[in-house]
N, C-alpha and C positions, 0 to 999 in steps of 0.2 A: 165675340164674347168678351174679349179684353177691352174693347171700346166701351161696352156697357158697364163693366166694372170701373173703368176710368171715370165715366160720367157719374156713377153713383158715389165714388170716393170724392170727386170734385164737389158734388152737391152737399155731401155730409160735412166737408170742411168749410164750405162757404156759408152755410146757413147760420151757425152760431156766431161767426164773425160779423156778417152783414146785419144780423139782428140787433147789434149794438149801435147801429148807425144813426146819425142825425146831421152833423155839419163838420166844421173845421176840426182836425184831429191831431196835428203835430207830428205825423209820421215823417221820418227823415229818409232822404234818398241820396245823401252824400256820405260815402264811406269807402274804405279800402279793406279787403279781406283776403286771407290766405287759407286755402283749403287742401285737405287730403281728399283725393277722389278715387273711388273704387267702382269698377264697371263689371256687371255680371250679365249673363245671358241664361235663358231657360236651359236647365240641365248642366250648366257650367258655373261654378262658383269662382269669383275673382279672376275673370279673364284678363283684366288690366287694372293698373293702379298708377297713381302719380300725384302731382301737385298742380295747383292752379292759383294764380294771383289775379284778382278781379277788383273792379272799382266802379263807382257810380257817382255822378254829380247832378244834383237837383237844382233847377233854376226856374225863375219866373213862376213860382208857386206850383205849377202843374206839369212841368216837363223835366225830363232826365235824359242824360246820355250815359252810356255805360260800356264797359269793355272788359276783356279778359285775355290772359295768356297762360297756357298750360304745357305740361310735358307729361305724356302718358306712355308707359311701357306695357306692351301686351306680353302675355306669357309666351315663353319660347316653345315652339312646336318642334318636336324631335322624333325621328323614326330611323329604323335600321333595316336594311335589306342585305342579305348575304351576297347578292350579286352586284347591286348598285353601290352599296356602302352606307355610311352614316350621313343622314341629311338633317339639318335643322334650319329653322326660319324664325327670326326674332324681329317682329314689327314694332315700330314706335311711331307716335304721332305727336306733333306740336301744333295744337290749335290756337288761333287767336280770333277774337270776335269784337265787333263794334255794333252798338245798337242805340235806338232812340225810343223813349217811352213817354206816355201821357198818363197822368193820374188825376182822377176826379174824386173829390170827397163825397162819400155817400153817408157820412155820419160823423159823430164826435170821436169815433174810434176806428174808422175804416175808409179805405180808398178803393175805387175800382181802377185797375191798372191794365193798360194795353201796351205791348212792346213789340217792336220789329227789330230783328238783328241779322247781321251778315257774319258768317263764320268761314274762315279759311283754314283748312287742315293740311299741314305739311307732313307727308307720310315718308318714313324711312324703313326699308326692309333689308335686313342683313341675312343673306342666305348662304349656306355653306354645304358642300358635298365633300365629305372628308376634309382635306386640307385646302380645297379650292373654294374661295369665298368671293362673292360679289355683293355690292350694295346697290339697291334699286330705290330710287326716289320718285315720288309722285305727289300730286296734290289734288284737292277738290274743294269746291265752294258750296256753301249751304245757306239757305234763307229760312228764318224761323219767325213765326208770329205766335204770340200767346196773350191771353187775357184772363183776368180773374180778380180776386179780392186780396188785399193786404190789410191786416187789421191788428190792433192792439188788444190782445186777450186780457192782459193785465198791464199795469204801468211798466213792468219790466219784460214782459213776454209779448213778442210780435209773431204773428203767423201769416203765411200766405198760401193760397190755393189757386193755381193757374191751370188752364187747359190750353194746349197749343198744337201747332202743326209745323213740321219742318220737311224740307225737300232739298235734295242735291240739285244745284243749279245746272241746267242743261242735261239733267239725267233722266233716264226712263223710270217708269213706275209712278205710283200714286202718292209717294211721300209717307209720312209717319205721324200718327196722332199720339200725344203724350199728356200725362198729368204731372204737374210739378208742385210739390208741397214742401214748405220750409218753416223752421222755427228759429227765432233769434232771442236769446236771453241776455239782457243787459245787466252787468254788474255795476257799472257806472254810466254816466251819460256818454262816455267815449268808448268804453271797452265792453265787448260782448262775445259770447260763444254762439255759434250758429251751426245749423245742419239742415240737410234736405235730402229728398229722394225724388228722382224723376222716373216714372213708370211709363214705358213706351209700348205701343201696339206691336212693335216688331220684336218683342221679348227682351229687349236690351234695357236694363235698369241701371241707373247711376245714383250712387250715394256719395254725398260730400259732408265733411265735418271740418270746422275750422274756427278761426278767431277773426273778429271784425273790429275795426276802429272807425267810429263815426265822427263826423265833424259838423 
């Protein structure tokens, strides 16, 4: 059901953007941005939050490289048992990513964009039972591919609608389908505010809001 809703949302976002298309459009892919990130899951509001610094560099008219680094704190899990005692668990993750993309103009205001990226997650778990604490560190790697439309809705407002798939490297399972939607409003040729939402088939949703400097 959620896959169907993702597809419908993707089509609804893409249609008005792509309808404006004809040729070269001046959409830029060279920028640095700083975001506040909030992660929710079905039935749980705000399970994690943190910050992320990301950037992209466009070159040779149709190509881009991009990357990010973040620090995300998950909510502390706490419980008490009269026999065992007080237990809490506080997970954190520091993800970084690198990727490559190709953009093809489909009109005077729109590009079709396809991207592939690799993400490394460094996980840190601080676990305590009463006054005895241990720290457990682990990591995992993930591959992501997404494709969709980036378009200028107005001269100051840019929107994107992507559909994608990600999977943990060497992991079991089928991976995850997601829809990613974003808006960037430019106050000047350099400065803009931006935000986005990523809606996933595994019930994990990510919201980001931040500021962007374009070059």
